[in-house]
NUGUDO-129038 format. One record per atom (N, C-alpha, C): residue in three letters; x, y, z. Coordinates in nm, 4 decimals, padded with zeros to 6 digits. Layout:
> ALA,X,Y,Z;
...
! end
This chain:
> MET,06.2543,-02.1241,-01.9664;
> MET,06.2579,-02.2133,-01.8443;
> MET,06.4103,-02.2468,-01.8202;
> PRO,06.4439,-02.2857,-01.6760;
> PRO,06.5865,-02.3423,-01.6134;
> PRO,06.5997,-02.4814,-01.6418;
> ARG,06.7230,-02.4926,-01.6614;
> ARG,06.7562,-02.6628,-01.6922;
> ARG,06.7163,-02.7275,-01.5625;
> ILE,06.8237,-02.6181,-01.4214;
> ILE,06.7391,-02.7253,-01.3173;
> ILE,06.6683,-02.7007,-01.2081;
> SER,06.6290,-02.7845,-01.2007;
> SER,06.5240,-02.7887,-01.0893;
> SER,06.5464,-02.7964,-00.9659;
> ILE,06.5141,-02.6417,-00.9014;
> ILE,06.5709,-02.6221,-00.7623;
> ILE,06.4736,-02.7192,-00.6555;
> LYS,06.3727,-02.7557,-00.6457;
> LYS,06.3124,-02.8218,-00.6120;
> LYS,06.3412,-02.9394,-00.6149;
> ALA,06.3592,-02.9579,-00.7231;
> ALA,06.4637,-03.1599,-00.7593;
> ALA,06.5471,-03.1081,-00.6418;
> LEU,06.7227,-03.0256,-00.6499;
> LEU,06.7844,-03.0601,-00.6400;
> LEU,06.8094,-03.0377,-00.4528;
> ILE,06.7108,-02.9485,-00.3824;
> ILE,06.7057,-02.9301,-00.2619;
> ILE,06.6509,-03.1018,-00.1841;
> LEU,06.4826,-03.1579,-00.2734;
> LEU,06.4602,-03.3095,-00.2365;
> LEU,06.5479,-03.3688,-00.2787;
> SER,06.5996,-03.4034,-00.3397;
> SER,06.7076,-03.5045,-00.3579;
> SER,06.7938,-03.5790,-00.2989;
> ASN,06.8662,-03.4091,-00.2670;
> ASN,06.9571,-03.3809,-00.1640;
> ASN,06.9133,-03.4533,-00.0288;
> LEU,06.8069,-03.4421,-00.0144;
> LEU,06.7622,-03.4823,00.1621;
> LEU,06.7017,-03.6204,00.1683;
> ALA,06.6614,-03.6189,-00.0078;
> ALA,06.6476,-03.8212,-00.0046;
> ALA,06.7879,-03.8678,00.0237;
> PHE,06.8878,-03.8592,-00.0404;
> PHE,07.0490,-03.9057,-00.0199;
> PHE,07.0460,-03.9314,00.0900;
> TRP,07.0588,-03.7759,00.1840;
> TRP,07.1482,-03.7743,00.3490;
> TRP,07.0458,-03.8723,00.3910;
> GLY,06.9298,-03.8541,00.4086;
> GLY,06.7884,-03.9196,00.4984;
> GLY,06.8564,-04.0975,00.4624;
> PHE,06.8401,-04.1277,00.3570;
> PHE,06.8886,-04.2622,00.2991;
> PHE,07.0278,-04.3403,00.3161;
> ALA,07.1202,-04.1917,00.3548;
> ALA,07.2412,-04.2404,00.3834;
> ALA,07.2300,-04.3239,00.5050;
> VAL,07.1883,-04.1661,00.6147;
> VAL,07.2068,-04.1588,00.7257;
> VAL,07.1682,-04.3214,00.8312;
> ALA,07.0063,-04.3223,00.7558;
> ALA,06.9240,-04.4077,00.8194;
> ALA,06.9971,-04.5683,00.7843;
> GLY,07.0390,-04.5652,00.6677;
> GLY,07.1203,-04.7018,00.6230;
> GLY,07.2427,-04.7337,00.6853;
> VAL,07.3400,-04.6017,00.7297;
> VAL,07.4183,-04.6629,00.7716;
> VAL,07.3839,-04.6861,00.9850;
> ILE,07.3309,-04.6026,00.9760;
> ILE,07.2644,-04.6509,01.1409;
> ILE,07.2084,-04.7794,01.1417;
> ILE,07.1144,-04.8748,01.0739;
> ILE,07.0681,-04.9264,01.0464;
> ILE,07.1752,-05.0678,01.0209;
> THR,07.2155,-05.0853,00.9607;
> THR,07.3414,-05.1813,00.9564;
> THR,07.4590,-05.1679,01.0464;
> THR,07.5004,-05.0647,01.1121;
> THR,07.6115,-05.0506,01.2159;
> THR,07.4951,-05.1293,01.3214;
> ILE,07.3832,-05.1032,01.3682;
> ILE,07.2971,-05.2198,01.4867;
> ILE,07.2450,-05.3379,01.4461;
> LEU,07.2969,-05.3597,01.2975;
> LEU,07.2389,-05.4880,01.2692;
> LEU,07.4140,-05.5364,01.2993;
> GLY,07.4814,-05.5192,01.2720;
> GLY,07.5864,-05.5593,01.2708;
> GLY,07.6747,-05.5379,01.4117;
> LEU,07.6410,-05.4684,01.4634;
> LEU,07.6772,-05.4873,01.6314;
> LEU,07.5601,-05.6277,01.6777;
> THR,07.4263,-05.5985,01.6808;
> THR,07.3340,-05.6979,01.7196;
> THR,07.4254,-05.8373,01.6462;
> GLY,07.4646,-05.8245,01.5951;
> GLY,07.4675,-05.9586,01.4999;
> GLY,07.6067,-06.0304,01.6173;
> ALA,07.7064,-05.9182,01.6006;
> ALA,07.8411,-05.9921,01.6609;
> ALA,07.8587,-05.9813,01.8028;
> GLY,07.7079,-05.9213,01.8811;
> GLY,07.6726,-05.9664,02.0178;
> GLY,07.6018,-06.0768,02.0128;
> LEU,07.5102,-06.1217,01.9650;
> LEU,07.4955,-06.2696,01.9432;
> LEU,07.6004,-06.3829,01.9264;
> MET,07.6735,-06.3445,01.7903;
> MET,07.7527,-06.4833,01.7892;
> MET,07.8764,-06.4802,01.9333;
> ALA,07.8921,-06.4003,01.9738;
> ALA,07.9440,-06.3561,02.0906;
> ALA,07.8776,-06.4003,02.1943;
> LEU,07.7812,-06.4421,02.2403;
> LEU,07.7124,-06.4773,02.3448;
> LEU,07.7191,-06.6772,02.3468;
> HIS,07.6612,-06.7097,02.1696;
> HIS,07.6940,-06.8325,02.1183;
> HIS,07.8304,-06.8288,02.1626;
> ASN,07.9165,-06.7945,02.1473;
> ASN,08.0734,-06.8534,02.1195;
> ASN,08.1500,-06.8604,02.2677;
> ALA,08.0294,-06.7886,02.3385;
> ALA,08.0915,-06.7871,02.4751;
> ALA,08.2271,-06.7014,02.5123;
> THR,08.2246,-06.5789,02.3827;
> THR,08.3589,-06.4970,02.3771;
> THR,08.3530,-06.3279,02.3877;
> THR,08.3955,-06.2645,02.3684;
> THR,08.4015,-06.1482,02.4093;
> THR,08.4875,-06.0387,02.2818;
> THR,08.4221,-06.0156,02.2078;
> THR,08.4564,-05.9048,02.1010;
> THR,08.4405,-05.7605,02.1430;
> SER,08.5343,-05.6901,02.1381;
> SER,08.5362,-05.5420,02.1009;
> SER,08.4398,-05.5010,02.0114;
> ILE,08.4103,-05.3587,02.0502;
> ILE,08.3066,-05.2539,01.9178;
> ILE,08.4283,-05.2528,01.7650;
> ASP,08.5220,-05.1788,01.8450;
> ASP,08.6386,-05.1756,01.7229;
> ASP,08.6575,-05.3102,01.6407;
> HIS,08.6246,-05.4126,01.7360;
> HIS,08.6821,-05.4997,01.6152;
> HIS,08.5412,-05.5381,01.5447;
> VAL,08.4565,-05.5170,01.5916;
> VAL,08.2907,-05.5066,01.5021;
> VAL,08.2892,-05.4847,01.3831;
> MET,08.3339,-05.3199,01.4250;
> MET,08.3293,-05.2060,01.3355;
> MET,08.4416,-05.1797,01.2177;
> SER,08.5156,-05.2164,01.2709;
> SER,08.6638,-05.3427,01.0931;
> SER,08.6590,-05.3993,01.0560;
> GLN,08.5121,-05.4369,01.0915;
> GLN,08.5431,-05.5774,00.9993;
> GLN,08.4818,-05.5837,00.8199;
> PRO,08.5629,-05.5888,00.7735;
> PRO,08.5278,-05.5712,00.6392;
> PRO,08.3869,-05.5698,00.5416;
> MET,08.2905,-05.6851,00.6334;
> MET,08.1488,-05.7195,00.5500;
> MET,08.0816,-05.5550,00.6170;
> LEU,08.0644,-05.5101,00.7249;
> LEU,08.0277,-05.3913,00.7818;
> LEU,08.0779,-05.2889,00.6693;
> ILE,08.1820,-05.3079,00.6734;
> ILE,08.2525,-05.1438,00.5865;
> ILE,08.1737,-05.1747,00.4457;
> GLY,08.1680,-05.3019,00.4052;
> GLY,08.1122,-05.3055,00.2708;
> GLY,07.9303,-05.2536,00.2467;
> ALA,07.8871,-05.3437,00.3679;
> ALA,07.7791,-05.2940,00.3639;
> ALA,07.7181,-05.1351,00.4041;
> TRP,07.8080,-05.0648,00.4468;
> TRP,07.8076,-04.9159,00.4326;
> TRP,07.8722,-04.8047,00.3173;
> LEU,07.9294,-04.8945,00.2793;
> LEU,07.9791,-04.8675,00.1258;
> LEU,07.8215,-04.8915,-00.0183;
> ILE,07.7845,-04.9869,00.0127;
> ILE,07.6792,-05.0012,-00.0229;
> ILE,07.5826,-04.8950,-00.0022;
> VAL,07.5321,-04.9016,00.1196;
> VAL,07.4305,-04.8399,00.1328;
> VAL,07.4393,-04.6697,00.0921;
> GLY,07.5545,-04.5902,00.1014;
> GLY,07.5823,-04.4627,00.1124;
> GLY,07.6090,-04.4795,-00.0059;
> GLY,07.6950,-04.5303,-00.0815;
> GLY,07.7366,-04.4827,-00.2157;
> GLY,07.6688,-04.5690,-00.3713;
> VAL,07.5837,-04.6684,-00.3275;
> VAL,07.5221,-04.7034,-00.4356;
> VAL,07.3921,-04.6922,-00.4177;
> LEU,07.3551,-04.7275,-00.3352;
> LEU,07.1229,-04.7611,-00.2410;
> LEU,07.1233,-04.5776,-00.2523;
> ALA,07.1790,-04.5287,-00.2074;
> ALA,07.1326,-04.3622,-00.1490;
> ALA,07.1555,-04.3039,-00.2725;
> PRO,07.2463,-04.2835,-00.3327;
> PRO,07.2610,-04.2123,-00.4858;
> PRO,07.1697,-04.2559,-00.5633;
> LEU,07.1855,-04.4034,-00.5931;
> LEU,07.0437,-04.4359,-00.6864;
> LEU,06.8823,-04.4015,-00.6504;
> LEU,06.8995,-04.3728,-00.5221;
> LEU,06.7102,-04.3144,-00.4782;
> LEU,06.6936,-04.1725,-00.5073;
> ALA,06.8459,-04.1145,-00.4597;
> ALA,06.8510,-03.9257,-00.4817;
> ALA,06.8205,-03.9218,-00.6377;
> GLY,06.8831,-03.9869,-00.7527;
> GLY,06.8468,-03.9763,-00.8941;
> GLY,06.7604,-04.0013,-00.9125;
> TYR,06.6635,-04.1302,-00.8609;
> TYR,06.5294,-04.1418,-00.9026;
> TYR,06.4696,-04.0383,-00.8462;
> THR,06.4436,-03.9648,-00.7366;
> THR,06.3126,-03.8785,-00.7104;
> THR,06.4108,-03.7371,-00.7808;
> ALA,06.4997,-03.7132,-00.7947;
> ALA,06.5533,-03.5943,-00.8843;
> ALA,06.4986,-03.5885,-01.0034;
> ALA,06.4703,-03.7122,-01.0925;
> ALA,06.4349,-03.7496,-01.2383;
> ALA,06.3062,-03.7121,-01.2245;
> ARG,06.2007,-03.7672,-01.0752;
> ARG,06.0600,-03.8110,-01.0745;
> ARG,05.9972,-03.6313,-01.0762;
> ILE,06.0497,-03.5773,-01.0078;
> ILE,06.0502,-03.4237,-01.0051;
> ILE,06.1347,-03.3351,-01.0810;
> ALA,06.1873,-03.3511,-01.1629;
> ALA,06.2827,-03.2267,-01.2155;
> ALA,06.1478,-03.2556,-01.3598;
> PRO,06.1095,-03.1669,-01.4353;
> PRO,06.0077,-03.1607,-01.5362;
> PRO,06.1505,-03.1560,-01.6453;
> ARG,06.2690,-03.1331,-01.6641;
> ARG,06.2939,-03.1520,-01.7906;
> ARG,06.4526,-03.1756,-01.7343;
> GLU,06.5435,-03.1878,-01.8470;
> GLU,06.6990,-03.2270,-01.8160;
> GLU,06.7126,-03.3551,-01.6936;
> LYS,06.6486,-03.4010,-01.6999;
> LYS,06.6470,-03.4919,-01.5945;
> LYS,06.7823,-03.5982,-01.5273;
> LEU,06.8610,-03.6120,-01.6411;
> LEU,07.0018,-03.6532,-01.5974;
> LEU,07.0793,-03.5770,-01.5499;
> LEU,07.0658,-03.4573,-01.5939;
> LEU,07.1491,-03.3420,-01.5009;
> LEU,07.1293,-03.3425,-01.3416;
> ASN,06.9571,-03.3620,-01.3768;
> ASN,06.9171,-03.2822,-01.2087;
> ASN,06.9708,-03.4112,-01.1385;
> GLY,06.9558,-03.5721,-01.2074;
> GLY,06.9825,-03.6678,-01.1284;
> GLY,07.1886,-03.6433,-01.0826;
> ALA,07.2632,-03.6162,-01.1470;
> ALA,07.3813,-03.6005,-01.1260;
> ALA,07.4304,-03.4952,-01.0333;
> LEU,07.2743,-03.4119,-01.0314;
> LEU,07.3354,-03.2643,-00.9327;
> LEU,07.2472,-03.3523,-00.8175;
> SER,07.2061,-03.4863,-00.7950;
> SER,07.1541,-03.4891,-00.6883;
> SER,07.2129,-03.5444,-00.5489;
> THR,07.3203,-03.5116,-00.5767;
> THR,07.4891,-03.5485,-00.4617;
> THR,07.5659,-03.4471,-00.4803;
> SER,07.5020,-03.3318,-00.5355;
> SER,07.6345,-03.2567,-00.4803;
> SER,07.6326,-03.1913,-00.3822;
> LEU,07.5508,-03.1983,-00.2791;
> LEU,07.5729,-03.1581,-00.1263;
> LEU,07.6750,-03.2236,-00.0595;
> TRP,07.6733,-03.3579,-00.0793;
> TRP,07.7837,-03.4913,-00.0740;
> TRP,07.9178,-03.4553,-00.1575;
> LEU,07.9328,-03.3807,-00.2549;
> LEU,08.0584,-03.3638,-00.3359;
> LEU,08.1155,-03.2437,-00.2580;
> VAL,08.0299,-03.1572,-00.2223;
> VAL,08.0497,-03.0308,-00.1066;
> VAL,08.1522,-03.1038,-00.0258;
> PHE,08.0628,-03.1566,00.0399;
> PHE,08.1304,-03.2419,00.2105;
> PHE,08.2310,-03.2969,00.1622;
> ALA,08.2289,-03.4048,00.0837;
> ALA,08.3491,-03.4304,00.0566;
> ALA,08.4889,-03.3829,00.0074;
> ALA,08.4904,-03.2624,-00.0623;
> ALA,08.5985,-03.1708,-00.0739;
> ALA,08.6035,-03.0602,00.0437;
> CYS,08.5191,-03.0818,00.1048;
> CYS,08.5772,-02.9398,00.2029;
> CYS,08.6719,-03.0211,00.3263;
> CYS,08.6038,-03.1566,00.3252;
> CYS,08.6458,-03.2806,00.4398;
> CYS,08.7924,-03.3159,00.3626;
> ASP,08.8218,-03.3058,00.2689;
> ASP,08.9518,-03.3655,00.2133;
> ASP,09.0114,-03.2392,00.2369;
> ILE,08.9899,-03.0947,00.1726;
> ILE,09.0804,-02.9859,00.1773;
> ILE,09.1432,-02.9126,00.3498;
> TRP,08.9775,-02.9126,00.4238;
> TRP,09.0322,-02.8575,00.5601;
> TRP,09.0148,-03.0275,00.6596;
> GLY,08.9807,-03.1089,00.6315;
> GLY,08.9332,-03.2061,00.7114;
> GLY,09.0931,-03.2593,00.7716;
> PRO,09.0591,-03.3475,00.8976;
> PRO,09.2050,-03.3960,00.9633;
> PRO,09.2128,-03.5018,00.8421;
> ALA,09.3925,-03.5205,00.8473;
> ALA,09.4047,-03.6588,00.7389;
> ALA,09.3990,-03.7704,00.8143;
> ASN,09.2890,-03.8438,00.7517;
> ASN,09.2385,-03.9987,00.7735;
> ASN,09.3598,-04.0749,00.7489;
> THR,09.4327,-04.1031,00.8086;
> THR,09.5531,-04.2176,00.7712;
> THR,09.4865,-04.3874,00.7959;
> ASP,09.3333,-04.3858,00.8758;
> ASP,09.3054,-04.5065,00.8625;
> ASP,09.2477,-04.6105,00.7137;
> ILE,09.1949,-04.4567,00.6441;
> ILE,09.0837,-04.5561,00.5638;
> ILE,09.2097,-04.5231,00.4587;
> PRO,09.2651,-04.6323,00.3446;
> PRO,09.3320,-04.6270,00.2501;
> PRO,09.2844,-04.5108,00.0813;
> LEU,09.3275,-04.4954,00.0437;
> LEU,09.3166,-04.3796,-00.0436;
> LEU,09.2246,-04.3973,-00.1106;
> TRP,09.2273,-04.5415,-00.1931;
> TRP,09.1017,-04.5374,-00.3114;
> TRP,09.0138,-04.5897,-00.2373;
> LEU,08.9596,-04.5852,-00.1488;
> LEU,08.8310,-04.6034,-00.0548;
> LEU,08.7856,-04.4593,-00.0055;
> ASP,08.8701,-04.3563,-00.0165;
> ASP,08.8415,-04.2567,00.0428;
> ASP,08.7828,-04.1853,-00.0858;
> VAL,08.7754,-04.2243,-00.2096;
> VAL,08.7561,-04.1337,-00.3388;
> VAL,08.6375,-04.2233,-00.4229;
> ALA,08.6469,-04.3938,-00.3731;
> ALA,08.5547,-04.4786,-00.3534;
> ALA,08.4373,-04.4369,-00.2926;
> SER,08.4112,-04.3696,-00.2177;
> SER,08.3275,-04.3669,-00.1275;
> SER,08.2894,-04.2526,-00.1347;
> SER,08.3859,-04.1385,-00.2035;
> SER,08.3172,-03.9930,-00.2230;
> SER,08.2767,-03.9487,-00.3095;
> TYR,08.3876,-03.9556,-00.4294;
> TYR,08.3360,-03.8794,-00.5422;
> TYR,08.2944,-03.9441,-00.6573;
> TRP,08.2502,-04.0622,-00.6392;
> TRP,08.1604,-04.1210,-00.7942;
> TRP,08.0567,-04.1188,-00.7270;
> VAL,07.9889,-04.0751,-00.6491;
> VAL,07.8291,-04.1268,-00.6165;
> VAL,07.7597,-04.0184,-00.7444;
> PRO,07.7854,-03.9464,-00.8161;
> PRO,07.6945,-03.9148,-00.9085;
> PRO,07.6708,-04.0216,-01.0321;
> LEU,07.7537,-04.1252,-01.0601;
> LEU,07.7611,-04.1869,-01.1484;
> LEU,07.6061,-04.2976,-01.0753;
> PRO,07.5869,-04.3740,-00.9556;
> PRO,07.4876,-04.4541,-00.9348;
> PRO,07.3631,-04.3413,-00.9076;
> ALA,07.3676,-04.1860,-00.8919;
> ALA,07.2609,-04.1294,-00.8931;
> ALA,07.2422,-04.0926,-01.0623;
> MET,07.2837,-04.1375,-01.1398;
> MET,07.2664,-04.0879,-01.2958;
> MET,07.1946,-04.1789,-01.3862;
> ALA,07.2508,-04.3267,-01.2922;
> ALA,07.1610,-04.4590,-01.3557;
> ALA,07.0180,-04.4576,-01.2356;
> GLY,06.9916,-04.3991,-01.1423;
> GLY,06.8897,-04.3564,-01.0904;
> GLY,06.7718,-04.2782,-01.1538;
> ALA,06.8530,-04.2069,-01.2090;
> ALA,06.7523,-04.0431,-01.3028;
> ALA,06.7204,-04.1235,-01.4598;
> TYR,06.8174,-04.2523,-01.5046;
> TYR,06.8167,-04.3134,-01.6218;
> TYR,06.6817,-04.4475,-01.6256;
> LEU,06.6792,-04.4359,-01.4702;
> LEU,06.6072,-04.5812,-01.4283;
> LEU,06.4146,-04.5092,-01.4620;
> CYS,06.4429,-04.3631,-01.3771;
> CYS,06.3457,-04.2890,-01.4052;
> CYS,06.2985,-04.2718,-01.5163;
> GLN,06.3949,-04.2378,-01.6107;
> GLN,06.3211,-04.2732,-01.7223;
> GLN,06.2777,-04.3022,-01.8255;
> TRP,06.3899,-04.4366,-01.8116;
> TRP,06.3235,-04.5906,-01.8775;
> TRP,06.1474,-04.6551,-01.7973;
> ARG,06.1458,-04.5673,-01.6872;
> ARG,06.0526,-04.6400,-01.6693;
> ARG,05.8718,-04.5637,-01.7434;
> ALA,05.9483,-04.4600,-01.7771;
> ALA,05.8509,-04.3332,-01.8123;
> ALA,05.8810,-04.3623,-01.9946;
> MET,05.9109,-04.3689,-02.0095;
> MET,05.8986,-04.4149,-02.1511;
> MET,05.8162,-04.5143,-02.1963;
> PRO,05.6993,-04.5035,-02.2994;
> PRO,05.6035,-04.5570,-02.3165;
> PRO,05.6472,-04.6913,-02.4257;
> ARG,05.5612,-04.7877,-02.3878;
> ARG,05.6397,-04.9368,-02.4026;
> ARG,05.5414,-04.9654,-02.5376;
> ALA,05.6137,-05.0531,-02.6807;
> ALA,05.5801,-05.0753,-02.7873;
> ALA,05.4766,-05.2141,-02.7518;
> VAL,05.3702,-05.2032,-02.8260;
> VAL,05.2783,-05.2331,-02.8463;
> VAL,05.2793,-05.3966,-02.9115;
> VAL,05.3116,-05.5098,-02.8270;
> VAL,05.3856,-05.6140,-02.9611;
> VAL,05.2652,-05.7508,-02.9563;
> ALA,05.2490,-05.7184,-03.1253;
> ALA,05.1138,-05.7840,-03.1972;
> ALA,05.1184,-05.9412,-03.1098;
> GLN,04.9540,-05.9533,-03.0796;
> GLN,04.9451,-06.1085,-03.0715;
> GLN,04.9113,-06.1334,-03.1914;
> ALA,04.9622,-06.2951,-03.2177;
> ALA,04.9660,-06.3796,-03.3296;
> ALA,04.8538,-06.4749,-03.2979;
! end
């Protein structure tokens, strides 16, 4: 029996990309709407570039795409895979790692983003994915019966 489940690999990568893209779109819309409402209230004008470079919005993107999406993908992989749940959970972000490596090798040099932020948002996603797989395993463990006195 193979250790890696192809079905879990494909579906968890789709779950990762779907949740990451949806989360980034939603946080962007909320950030732009909030900035627009604040500008109306204060009777000032704000540029989109100013709003998009706010640390709060960048932090929201990192949380959604770097923590929540891999956590969900790892959980999904562990639910689907029949065995080796942590391995399949770690591989649930494999398409993202290939994408990040290709962008670093052949993509344009992006000097707007610090190197630590690029590395943190690109190559650490298997850790939350494994945490999601561990969470799935932990939820599936039988609970000990507590003796009632």
